[in-house]
C-alpha angles and dihedrals in degrees: 000000000000122000119266114280125264088261090059094250136075120251124235094040118158113278092232092057091050094047096046093046094049092048092048092047091054092049090051092047101043104051135030113241104208094184098049110112103158135032125190117176130170142168140185090233129044117262126173115191128216103201115090114231120241122264102274102189098201100039105121109156127045130178118186114187109190090333134082135190117188113240145183105210115155091184100048111126107174127039125176123184118188116188128202120284114257138169091257095048098241137056118216115242112231117236099254088052093048090053090055091048093048091046089054094046090051090055091054106072092159095058111134103169129039126180121180111177128181093001127103131185128235114238113233121224091230125057109299124238108255123205122197118221100191099187101039111125103162126049126178118178144154095215133052089209089089089076090069090063108035136054115206110188092168098046114142107157128033131176116188123181116193129193124248101249143107095286097049094101094052093046092049089051090050092049096047092043088054092048103045103019101044098035099035099231090305095134113098097203127024121177117188115182138170123226116210114226114219116232 
């Protein structure tokens, strides 16, 4: 599957998906929902929103599958992002989408669990922007490129699944260097696995 478009969303998506997403994005942005504790949104096509949701004080758990709405949630504790399925196993996140994600992560200092599945990050030629997540203890990802963009001083558990291709060895080295070099063997559990890609 091709990477998400430069506008952070694929073209030719079903009209219903677009309509429902835009309405829901406005609802989440226009009014604080004090009783909202968990949010699980998904779509069959990739849609990245541009309007930041309101400050929902009790929202603790978000799962975005193929969608994303920027947020500023100081009390968020669990975030899961699931990307589209593709032959290579991951889809590269465009730079403008990555900025929105990093802005949202930076505004979530209480985040304790982060899972980013089927997304990978482009590595810029200049020094990458690095966001510190001071409370994050658990990380699960399918690309080691995340370590170029986050600093995780409290990390204790990491599960990294890499694809079976020519760059696997280099990505494994990047992941292990980040785990044991940057954090000085502080993690209590590290699982590094390789996913075989079917021909």
